[in-house]
LOZA-839875 format. One line per field, with one value per residue (C-alpha): residue number from 1; residue in one letter; chain; x, y, z. Coordinates in pm, 1 decimal. Layout:
BEGIN
k [NUM|...] $
r [a|...] $
c [A|...] $
xx [X|...] $
yy [Y|...] $
zz [Z|...] $
This chain:
BEGIN
k [1|2|3|4|5|6|7|8|9|10|11|12|13|14|15|16|17|18|19|20|21|22|23|24|25|26|27|28|29|30|31|32|33|34|35|36|37|38|39|40|41|42|43|44|45|46|47|48|49|50|51|52|53|54|55|56|57|58|59|60|61|62|63|64|65|66|67|68|69|70|71|72|73|74|75|76|77|78|79|80|81|82|83|84|85|86|87|88|89|90|91|92|93|94|95|96|97|98|99|100|101|102|103|104|105|106|107|108|109|110|111|112|113|114|115|116|117|118|119|120|121|122|123|124|125|126|127|128|129|130|131|132|133|134|135|136|137|138|139|140|141|142|143|144|145|146|147|148|149|150|151|152|153|154|155|156|157|158|159|160|161|162|163|164|165|166|167|168|169|170|171|172|173|174|175|176|177|178|179|180|181|182|183|184|185|186|187|188|189|190|191|192|193|194|195|196|197|198|199|200|201|202|203|204|205|206|207|208|209|210|211|212|213|214|215|216|217|218|219|220|221|222|223|224|225|226|227|228|229|230|231|232|233|234|235|236|237|238|239|240|241|242|243|244|245|246|247|248|249|250|251|252|253|254|255|256|257|258|259|260|261|262|263|264|265|266|267|268|269|270|271|272|273|274|275|276|277|278|279|280|281|282|283|284|285|286|287|288|289|290|291|292|293|294|295|296|297|298|299|300|301|302|303|304|305|306|307|308|309|310|311|312|313|314|315|316|317|318|319|320|321|322|323|324|325|326|327|328|329|330|331|332|333|334|335|336|337|338|339|340|341|342|343|344|345|346|347|348|349|350|351|352|353|354|355|356|357|358|359|360|361|362|363|364|365|366|367|368|369|370|371|372|373|374|375|376|377|378|379|380|381|382|383|384|385|386|387|388|389|390|391|392|393|394|395|396|397|398|399|400|401|402|403|404|405|406|407|408|409|410|411|412|413|414|415|416|417|418|419|420|421|422|423|424|425|426|427|428|429|430|431|432|433|434|435|436|437|438|439|440|441|442|443|444|445|446|447|448|449|450|451|452|453|454|455|456|457|458|459|460|461|462|463|464|465|466|467|468|469|470|471|472|473|474|475|476|477|478|479|480|481|482|483|484|485|486|487|488|489|490|491|492|493|494|495|496|497|498|499|500|501|502|503|504|505|506|507|508|509|510|511|512|513|514|515|516|517|518|519|520|521] $
r [m|a|e|s|n|s|k|t|s|v|s|e|e|t|e|e|k|t|t|a|d|i|s|r|y|f|n|n|a|p|r|t|i|f|d|d|i|v|a|p|n|e|q|n|y|f|n|n|s|s|e|s|d|d|n|i|s|r|f|n|s|m|l|d|g|t|p|n|d|l|f|s|v|d|t|l|i|d|n|d|r|m|s|d|h|a|t|y|s|d|l|h|r|d|a|w|i|p|s|e|r|t|r|k|i|l|r|s|v|a|t|s|t|v|g|t|t|f|l|e|r|d|n|l|t|m|p|g|l|a|l|q|g|d|m|p|d|l|i|k|n|g|v|v|h|f|l|g|e|d|e|e|m|q|r|n|v|l|t|a|s|d|v|t|q|d|e|r|g|l|r|k|l|i|q|t|g|c|y|r|a|a|i|n|l|s|g|r|l|i|s|i|y|a|q|g|y|g|k|i|n|q|p|s|k|h|t|p|h|s|l|q|l|w|y|t|r|l|s|l|l|t|k|l|k|q|t|e|l|l|e|k|e|s|k|p|f|g|d|l|d|k|p|d|m|y|f|t|f|y|p|e|l|y|g|t|r|p|g|s|m|a|s|f|a|f|r|l|l|l|a|e|v|p|y|y|y|g|k|p|k|e|a|l|d|k|l|h|k|l|l|s|i|v|n|e|i|m|s|n|l|q|a|d|l|t|g|d|k|i|d|t|k|v|t|n|i|e|q|q|k|d|a|i|v|l|w|s|r|r|k|s|r|i|l|i|s|i|i|n|c|a|v|g|m|k|n|y|i|l|a|i|d|i|l|e|e|l|s|k|s|h|d|w|t|a|e|q|l|q|i|f|r|s|s|i|g|r|i|h|l|f|l|g|d|v|s|t|a|e|t|l|l|n|n|r|v|t|q|t|t|t|i|t|v|r|e|l|v|d|k|g|l|i|a|v|a|k|n|s|f|q|e|a|f|n|y|f|h|t|a|s|s|m|d|p|t|n|v|m|l|i|n|n|m|a|v|s|l|l|y|t|g|q|l|k|a|a|v|h|l|y|e|n|a|v|a|r|n|p|t|k|s|l|q|e|p|i|l|l|n|m|c|t|s|y|e|l|h|t|n|h|c|k|q|t|k|l|q|l|l|r|q|l|n|k|h|k|g|d|a|i|d|i|q|c|l|k|l|g|m] $
c [A|A|A|A|A|A|A|A|A|A|A|A|A|A|A|A|A|A|A|A|A|A|A|A|A|A|A|A|A|A|A|A|A|A|A|A|A|A|A|A|A|A|A|A|A|A|A|A|A|A|A|A|A|A|A|A|A|A|A|A|A|A|A|A|A|A|A|A|A|A|A|A|A|A|A|A|A|A|A|A|A|A|A|A|A|A|A|A|A|A|A|A|A|A|A|A|A|A|A|A|A|A|A|A|A|A|A|A|A|A|A|A|A|A|A|A|A|A|A|A|A|A|A|A|A|A|A|A|A|A|A|A|A|A|A|A|A|A|A|A|A|A|A|A|A|A|A|A|A|A|A|A|A|A|A|A|A|A|A|A|A|A|A|A|A|A|A|A|A|A|A|A|A|A|A|A|A|A|A|A|A|A|A|A|A|A|A|A|A|A|A|A|A|A|A|A|A|A|A|A|A|A|A|A|A|A|A|A|A|A|A|A|A|A|A|A|A|A|A|A|A|A|A|A|A|A|A|A|A|A|A|A|A|A|A|A|A|A|A|A|A|A|A|A|A|A|A|A|A|A|A|A|A|A|A|A|A|A|A|A|A|A|A|A|A|A|A|A|A|A|A|A|A|A|A|A|A|A|A|A|A|A|A|A|A|A|A|A|A|A|A|A|A|A|A|A|A|A|A|A|A|A|A|A|A|A|A|A|A|A|A|A|A|A|A|A|A|A|A|A|A|A|A|A|A|A|A|A|A|A|A|A|A|A|A|A|A|A|A|A|A|A|A|A|A|A|A|A|A|A|A|A|A|A|A|A|A|A|A|A|A|A|A|A|A|A|A|A|A|A|A|A|A|A|A|A|A|A|A|A|A|A|A|A|A|A|A|A|A|A|A|A|A|A|A|A|A|A|A|A|A|A|A|A|A|A|A|A|A|A|A|A|A|A|A|A|A|A|A|A|A|A|A|A|A|A|A|A|A|A|A|A|A|A|A|A|A|A|A|A|A|A|A|A|A|A|A|A|A|A|A|A|A|A|A|A|A|A|A|A|A|A|A|A|A|A|A|A|A|A|A|A|A|A|A|A|A|A|A|A|A|A|A|A|A|A|A|A|A|A|A|A|A|A|A|A|A|A|A|A|A|A|A|A|A|A|A|A|A|A|A|A|A|A|A|A|A|A|A|A|A] $
xx [5231.5|5410.1|5405.7|5483.8|5247.6|4937.9|4620.8|4741.4|4913.7|4575.9|4444.9|4760.4|4916.5|4883.1|4767.3|5024.0|5278.5|5279.5|5161.5|5135.2|5071.0|5196.8|5189.0|5284.2|5382.1|6143.6|6149.8|5949.5|5743.3|5378.9|5221.2|5006.7|4709.3|4921.5|5204.2|5051.8|4931.5|5219.1|5455.6|5546.0|5579.8|5589.1|5899.7|5826.7|5817.6|5828.4|5536.6|5402.9|5037.3|4821.3|4570.5|4600.8|4484.9|4743.3|5006.2|4936.7|4952.1|5285.9|5426.0|5319.7|5499.7|5822.6|5728.3|5892.7|5649.8|5696.6|5805.3|5529.6|5637.4|5442.1|5603.2|5868.0|6181.8|6048.4|5750.1|5947.0|5815.4|5456.3|5338.5|4998.6|5134.1|5426.9|5433.3|5056.9|5055.0|5006.4|4716.3|4517.6|4450.2|4513.3|4138.5|4065.9|4384.1|4375.5|3998.6|3879.3|3560.2|3627.4|3404.0|3132.7|3324.2|3636.0|3433.9|3286.9|3630.2|3771.3|3475.3|3543.7|3911.9|3821.8|3589.8|3816.3|4104.6|4432.6|4609.2|4308.7|4197.3|4331.1|4221.1|4214.2|4472.2|4206.8|4166.1|4535.5|4753.4|5061.0|5306.1|5662.7|5944.4|5926.0|6285.9|6574.7|6891.9|6957.3|6857.1|7163.7|7290.5|7221.3|7431.1|7731.1|7679.7|7646.7|7963.5|8160.8|8021.7|8078.0|8353.5|8548.8|8630.9|8857.9|8562.4|8345.4|8598.8|8492.1|8138.4|8060.3|7705.8|7563.4|7458.5|7233.1|7541.0|7677.9|7403.7|7251.0|7022.0|6707.0|6467.1|6743.9|6939.7|6637.1|6583.9|6947.5|6934.0|6618.5|6760.1|7062.2|6857.5|6967.3|6623.8|6742.9|6968.2|6671.9|6465.3|6747.8|6760.6|6382.1|6402.4|6652.5|6436.6|6117.8|6289.2|6325.3|5946.7|5962.8|5827.7|6136.5|6189.6|5969.4|5740.0|5436.1|5136.3|5320.8|5161.7|5350.6|5279.4|5236.8|5310.1|5269.8|5645.2|5642.8|5354.2|5537.1|5838.2|5613.2|5457.9|5804.3|5916.4|5607.1|5630.6|5989.0|5894.8|5623.7|5869.4|6114.2|5836.3|5918.6|5568.0|5606.3|5763.3|5513.1|5219.5|5354.4|5444.2|5135.0|4867.6|4895.6|4782.5|4451.8|4263.2|4416.9|4093.9|4204.5|4167.3|4543.9|4559.1|4382.1|4517.4|4234.4|4374.9|4676.7|4527.9|4850.3|5031.5|4771.3|4498.2|4163.9|4310.5|4084.1|4176.7|4392.2|4763.0|4799.0|4818.5|4573.6|4866.1|4927.0|4560.1|4565.9|4885.2|4746.8|4432.0|4642.2|4891.4|4687.7|4702.9|5079.8|5080.6|4828.5|4488.6|4345.9|3983.3|4074.7|4247.0|3941.9|3716.3|3947.9|3964.0|3585.9|3558.4|3805.9|3603.7|3280.3|3441.4|3584.1|3239.7|3094.2|3361.8|3287.3|2914.7|2986.2|3208.0|2949.9|2696.7|2930.8|3037.3|3385.6|3473.1|3430.2|3147.3|3356.8|3254.8|2902.0|2956.2|3246.5|3322.4|3613.3|3450.0|3775.7|3925.4|3607.6|3641.1|4005.6|3905.9|3648.8|3917.5|4158.6|3913.1|3791.9|4148.7|4184.4|3870.1|4024.4|4336.6|4129.5|3946.3|4279.0|4392.6|4067.6|4133.7|4486.3|4349.8|4069.2|4313.8|4543.7|4247.6|4168.2|3834.9|3867.9|3500.1|3511.2|3827.7|3668.4|3349.9|3544.5|3769.4|3469.0|3305.0|3623.2|3664.5|3322.0|3367.8|3574.3|3628.3|3937.7|4155.1|4170.2|4510.0|4377.5|4077.2|4317.7|4494.8|4163.5|4073.3|4417.0|4389.0|4043.7|4167.8|4461.1|4232.5|4021.9|4341.9|4368.3|4011.3|4112.4|3871.5|4114.5|3855.5|3716.1|4066.6|4169.3|3868.4|3946.6|4322.2|4303.0|4028.5|4233.8|4076.2|4344.9|4324.8|4699.0|4861.4|5167.8|5128.3|5241.4|5465.0|5163.1|4968.8|5261.5|5289.1|4915.5|4953.6|5245.0|5033.0|4756.0|5013.6|5127.0|4769.1|4759.1|5090.1|5248.9|5569.7|5774.4|5504.2|5506.7|5883.4|5844.9|5597.4|5814.5|6121.4|5947.8|5839.8|6197.1|6331.4|6096.0|6192.7|6543.2|6598.1|6285.0|6417.6|6071.7|6063.9|6406.0|6280.0|5963.6|6171.1|6398.9|6105.5|5953.1|6282.9|6282.3|5937.4|6055.0|6349.9|6612.8|6779.3|7123.7|6970.8|6766.6|7072.0|7268.8|6989.0|6985.4|7363.5|7380.7|7115.8|7310.7|7636.1|7478.3|7304.5|7377.1|7222.2|6884.8|6891.6|6989.7|6637.9|6503.0|6262.5|6536.4|6794.6|6555.1|6479.5|6848.6|6942.8|6656.9|6788.7|7141.4|7014.6|6830.7|7143.1|7389.9|7432.6|7754.3|7617.9|7741.9|8022.1|7783.2|7561.3|7859.9|7943.1|7595.7|7665.7|7982.8|7774.2|7527.3|7813.1|7945.9|7631.2|7338.0|7234.3|7104.5|6745.9|6778.5|6720.9|7001.0|6778.2|6682.9|7032.4|6939.7|7284.4|7177.1|7340.7] $
yy [1076.5|849.7|1029.2|1380.6|1407.3|1495.2|1646.2|1980.5|2019.8|1978.9|2304.5|2511.9|2432.7|2762.5|3008.2|3002.0|2755.7|2901.5|2734.8|2544.2|2408.7|2603.9|2424.1|2531.1|2442.9|2512.3|2237.8|2155.4|1877.1|1978.0|1942.1|1638.0|1593.3|1356.1|1594.9|1698.0|1361.0|1204.8|1357.7|1029.6|1008.0|628.8|479.2|114.5|108.0|-268.5|-364.4|-693.9|-599.6|-784.1|-503.3|-379.0|-24.9|4.0|-135.6|111.7|393.5|279.9|217.4|560.8|718.5|605.4|664.9|964.7|1213.7|1533.8|1812.9|2045.6|2319.7|2642.7|2794.4|2719.8|2913.0|3087.1|3223.1|3427.8|3714.9|3602.6|3456.7|3592.2|3942.2|3896.7|3611.5|3612.8|3985.1|3942.5|3702.5|3848.9|4217.3|4383.9|4439.3|4066.1|3935.9|4177.1|4169.2|4100.5|4169.9|4357.5|4336.8|4598.7|4785.5|4802.4|4897.1|5197.4|5318.1|5281.3|5474.6|5750.5|5761.2|5781.8|6077.7|6272.0|6507.3|6315.4|6310.7|6404.2|6053.4|5918.0|5578.0|5425.3|5155.2|4882.5|4953.9|4918.6|4618.4|4641.7|4353.5|4326.5|4077.9|3858.8|3741.3|3960.7|3887.7|3605.8|3240.9|3018.3|2758.9|2441.5|2220.2|2448.8|2449.2|2072.4|2026.0|2251.5|2065.4|1709.4|1734.5|2046.3|2373.0|2210.5|2020.5|2331.5|2514.9|2292.0|2425.5|2651.2|2786.3|3131.2|3359.1|3664.1|3885.5|3695.4|3797.6|4118.9|4275.0|4249.1|3997.8|3859.2|3775.3|3607.2|3403.6|3295.7|3181.1|2979.5|2822.3|2699.0|2561.6|2830.5|2895.6|3020.8|3272.8|3372.6|3433.8|3649.4|3853.4|3889.5|4037.0|4297.6|4393.5|4406.7|4633.4|4894.9|4933.1|5009.7|4660.4|4513.7|4363.8|4514.6|4685.4|4462.2|4687.7|4991.3|5169.7|5149.0|5174.4|4876.8|4812.5|4507.6|4464.3|4465.5|4217.3|3992.0|3993.8|3889.7|3616.6|3484.1|3499.6|3328.5|3058.9|2990.6|2976.3|2726.4|2517.1|2507.8|2431.2|2739.8|2729.8|2966.6|3236.7|3169.8|3221.8|3547.6|3701.6|3592.6|3698.6|4077.3|4027.7|3873.5|3785.5|4076.2|4273.6|4596.6|4905.8|4949.2|4619.1|4778.5|5008.9|5256.0|5335.8|5503.1|5742.5|5945.5|5635.3|5438.7|5688.2|5512.5|5170.4|4903.8|4568.6|4405.3|4472.9|4128.8|3841.3|3553.8|3321.7|3523.1|3499.3|3124.2|3085.7|3284.1|3071.5|2754.8|2876.6|2791.8|2426.8|2434.2|2570.6|2318.2|2479.2|2287.7|2381.5|2750.5|2686.1|2502.8|2794.7|3043.7|2833.8|2809.8|3186.0|3229.5|2986.9|3180.4|3504.0|3330.7|3185.0|3535.7|3670.6|3392.6|3467.0|3831.2|3737.8|3498.1|3782.5|3992.3|4209.5|4261.3|4028.1|4293.4|4478.8|4795.5|4827.5|4716.8|4614.5|4443.6|4532.6|4299.5|3958.1|3769.7|3910.3|3813.8|3454.2|3448.4|3584.6|3307.4|3048.6|3218.6|3223.4|2873.0|2750.8|2951.9|2787.0|2447.0|2546.1|2635.8|2303.2|2120.4|2308.1|2209.4|1846.7|1867.8|2013.8|1756.6|1468.3|1619.8|1624.3|1263.7|1381.9|1145.3|1151.1|1527.9|1487.1|1218.1|1422.4|1727.7|1518.7|1361.5|1701.6|1847.1|1558.5|1640.3|2017.2|2037.3|1855.5|1674.8|1455.6|1080.8|1117.2|1381.8|1166.4|884.9|1115.7|1192.6|824.8|742.6|1011.6|893.9|535.3|625.3|800.7|483.4|306.2|544.0|454.8|89.4|19.8|-186.3|-342.3|-6.3|133.8|-166.0|-122.4|244.4|207.2|-89.9|56.6|232.9|531.8|556.6|313.8|294.1|-45.5|84.5|100.1|426.2|492.9|625.3|305.4|93.4|297.6|251.8|-124.9|-113.4|65.2|-191.1|-464.7|-281.9|-271.8|-649.4|-698.7|-818.9|-621.5|-827.8|-771.7|-399.4|-394.7|-552.9|-285.0|-0.6|-158.3|-172.6|188.7|284.9|120.6|348.2|658.6|589.3|943.1|933.9|926.3|858.9|522.3|429.1|511.9|307.5|11.7|41.2|57.1|-250.3|-431.9|-327.9|-478.6|-805.7|-817.2|-736.3|-463.6|-482.1|-462.5|-157.7|21.0|-65.7|74.1|402.1|437.5|371.0|636.1|893.2|799.7|833.4|1164.1|1319.3|1654.7|1498.7|1208.3|1398.0|1488.0|1487.7|1191.0|984.0|1078.8|999.4|658.1|590.6|675.7|464.4|175.4|228.0|214.5|-109.3|-252.7|-173.4|15.3|164.9|382.0|726.6|723.9|643.3|928.7|1162.6|1059.9|1176.2|1504.2|1539.7|1482.6|1750.3|1989.2|1932.3|1912.1|2092.6|2443.5|2541.7|2415.4|2066.9|2025.1|1795.8|1649.5|1400.0|1251.1|1166.7|1261.9|1430.6|1771.5] $
zz [1300.8|1064.8|734.2|625.9|327.9|524.8|400.0|526.8|193.5|25.5|161.4|146.2|-190.9|-371.3|-109.7|170.4|295.8|642.4|951.5|1081.7|1147.7|1416.4|1062.7|1048.0|1083.0|931.1|668.3|359.7|514.3|556.8|896.1|964.7|1191.4|1396.9|1469.2|1799.4|1925.1|2110.4|2359.8|2528.6|2902.3|2900.2|3054.7|2977.3|2599.4|2589.9|2809.5|2678.3|2709.0|2458.7|2417.6|2060.7|2137.4|2416.6|2185.1|1908.1|2162.2|2304.2|1959.0|1836.8|2129.9|1969.6|1606.7|1450.9|1302.8|1113.4|1349.2|1455.8|1222.8|1216.8|915.1|660.9|588.6|282.1|473.9|724.1|514.7|522.3|190.4|281.7|220.2|-14.7|-263.2|-311.7|-379.3|-751.6|-704.6|-417.8|-369.4|-34.1|-4.9|2.9|166.1|460.9|514.2|867.8|1060.1|1385.3|1689.3|1717.4|1986.4|1771.2|1464.8|1648.1|1757.5|1406.2|1266.9|1518.7|1420.8|1052.4|1104.9|1343.1|1274.4|1252.6|1588.3|1799.7|1896.7|2225.2|2350.2|2694.3|2760.6|2747.9|2378.0|2293.2|2215.8|2439.1|2386.4|2505.6|2552.4|2861.6|2827.2|2932.3|2740.4|2495.8|2493.4|2540.8|2293.8|2492.4|2265.7|2315.5|2692.6|2694.9|2491.3|2727.2|3029.3|2905.5|2645.7|2730.0|2558.0|2298.7|2156.6|2173.6|1956.0|1668.4|1685.5|1391.5|1411.1|1357.9|1640.3|1628.7|1592.2|1292.3|1048.7|920.1|1177.2|968.9|812.6|592.1|904.5|1059.1|745.7|743.0|1105.6|1047.6|731.7|927.8|1217.3|1462.6|1609.2|1945.8|1774.3|1557.3|1871.6|2005.6|1683.7|1675.7|2024.9|1907.6|1610.8|1817.2|2071.4|1797.3|1817.0|2190.6|2262.0|2427.4|2771.6|3040.1|2786.4|2832.9|2910.2|2774.1|2472.0|2141.3|1771.5|1541.6|1175.8|951.7|990.1|1371.0|1376.4|1132.6|1366.5|1653.1|1440.4|1363.0|1727.1|1867.2|1598.7|1700.2|2068.0|1978.6|1780.7|2073.5|2324.6|2530.9|2674.7|2970.3|2756.2|2477.0|2710.8|2852.8|2518.1|2325.0|2573.9|2519.5|2158.6|2264.1|1947.4|1750.1|1764.4|1934.6|1711.1|1672.2|1481.3|1181.5|911.6|971.5|1315.2|1150.8|889.7|882.6|751.2|558.5|477.8|443.2|368.0|521.6|665.9|932.4|974.5|1132.7|885.2|885.5|970.4|1288.7|1386.9|1336.2|1537.8|1832.5|1828.5|1843.3|2104.1|2420.5|2316.4|2347.3|2701.2|2825.8|2759.7|2462.7|2534.2|2517.5|2185.0|2055.2|2153.4|1981.0|1666.5|1647.8|1692.0|1408.0|1197.4|1253.3|1129.7|822.6|748.7|768.2|533.7|284.9|302.8|223.2|-69.8|-209.8|-192.4|-413.8|-122.1|18.4|301.4|570.2|391.4|374.9|11.5|-55.7|-417.7|-590.3|-952.3|-1028.2|-1062.5|-1117.9|-800.2|-618.7|-737.3|-629.0|-288.9|-240.3|-318.6|-76.6|212.8|137.6|183.6|500.8|633.0|558.0|749.8|1056.0|1034.6|1020.3|1332.5|1506.8|1410.3|1554.8|1875.8|1898.5|1852.0|2114.0|2353.6|2252.3|2115.6|1823.6|1730.2|1671.6|1466.0|1248.6|1199.3|1080.8|858.2|692.2|648.8|503.6|261.4|115.3|101.8|-219.2|-543.4|-420.1|-639.9|-588.3|-422.2|-184.1|-96.0|-14.4|229.3|401.2|418.5|557.8|825.2|933.0|943.5|1164.9|1413.2|1430.5|1531.7|1824.4|1915.7|1915.9|1628.8|1424.1|1191.5|1078.5|1042.8|833.7|605.8|551.8|513.1|277.3|58.7|-205.3|-377.9|-646.3|-933.9|-989.2|-956.7|-772.1|-396.6|-238.3|61.3|253.7|189.3|303.1|623.5|681.0|641.7|885.3|1143.8|1108.0|1166.7|1480.5|1606.7|1563.4|1746.9|1420.8|1452.0|1205.7|945.6|1032.4|984.2|639.3|530.3|663.2|500.0|160.9|200.4|290.5|-24.8|-220.0|-19.1|120.2|254.2|470.6|827.8|969.3|796.1|935.4|1282.5|1238.4|1120.4|1423.8|1664.9|1500.3|1554.8|1919.8|1965.5|1814.1|2053.4|1789.6|1993.3|1829.9|1482.6|1584.0|1722.3|1409.4|1190.1|1381.7|1373.7|999.9|935.9|1137.4|963.5|617.5|675.0|1017.3|932.4|854.3|1098.5|1412.6|1523.9|1878.3|1837.6|1672.1|1935.5|2221.1|2073.3|2010.7|2367.7|2502.2|2290.6|2421.7|2780.1|2710.8|2549.5|2826.8|3152.3|3016.0|2737.5|2832.8|2575.6|2291.6|2402.4|2414.8|2059.5|1959.1|2136.5|1926.2|1614.7|1723.5|1791.3|1441.7|1230.0|1394.0|1486.8|1830.0|1807.8|1959.3|2332.4|2446.5|2717.3|2445.8|2495.3|2855.8|2982.8|3305.0|3323.8] $
């Protein structure tokens, strides 16, 4: 919610930096358990209710959290397969336990003459694009509509046609914040595999590369909140358990190589996806199913077997130890996703229980334990249990004398829960002096000023932040709060909003939805 250094980083440091995170999960800030909590629908941000739990909820609806990023730029080529190659063998990294039905089919394929096995459609994964043509650049359209073509001529962002038509091009588009263009390019590359528009429910072949393209595309759709398209394009993959999701299904290409062609990151994303299109219980069920399989894999590894029991005895003990570490971290990532989902469903008790269990599951450092304690404390704030939250958030695990930015933010949130907004501002201001480039802290300071009636000061703070670093400060939550502040300040705020549109045109890619400017197309 209010800080980017969440405990997600605890479980993902050396294995993978995907997800994310959904993650997962576009920038280097790790996902937090509060990323998914607030999508504010409240119109009256300044209701003078005295209830502290209501106040913390309304305040959080304006706080700027880390974007719900499902993967970072450098994991476009999945770290699970690429950068970890030297550490984890294919046998352990790609291990997965198929359902009994799928296992029988794969056994039949392995014992049959190559090219003689033909499956019914129900046993095939048949994805396809649900979008015909390209996604538009909404900022460009908005500039043309409100400011004219002369202003639009100053826009200099990449499109899908401006980069190499491969993974390097995708990476370049994501690095420059051109997510819509990246979706357009992913569609072109996916179409090469006969999985383009209109191909849903049509048989096609799969490779690790094609599945990685789909993972990238669905992650981008999640990031841009394209929920209808996300639902249509993700459903054909199911839970990635059809026989054609395994290397064994293609003996002519991979011989007897065992394991899943789909990465673990893709499995986790597909389990999370129903949450984003409004079915959190379905997501929770999928995540628990994923967790049960990972638990089974870990049990096999601890019994000196391979994760999927393909080989009954492991000879390389060091690799076995590495594999246990890998799957232990993957288990932690699933638990973090379950926590995110539980918080999104306002099942705070479940979230706290899992957080407490996770905090005891490893030999965490003092700093990591502080992150757990902070996260649990913040959830108690959502429950309205301010006293418990204060006990947890003020009980420092670290023995250092210097207070951290996270601890200052925690103190600020406690002050918010007590309606002490000037005190909250002071804490956020101190934190900002320690981390002056942290836009979240600037936003929290501005919101605190709004609650104390210092509207002009809040607007000034926002505008200074944008002037100092427009590329970093022009984010949807910040822009929405700025425009809300402008509307409270005057009825004649269209020109100030149009100035923000000019800034977007000059400094940002195509990812921002200009509805946050509240211009009314």
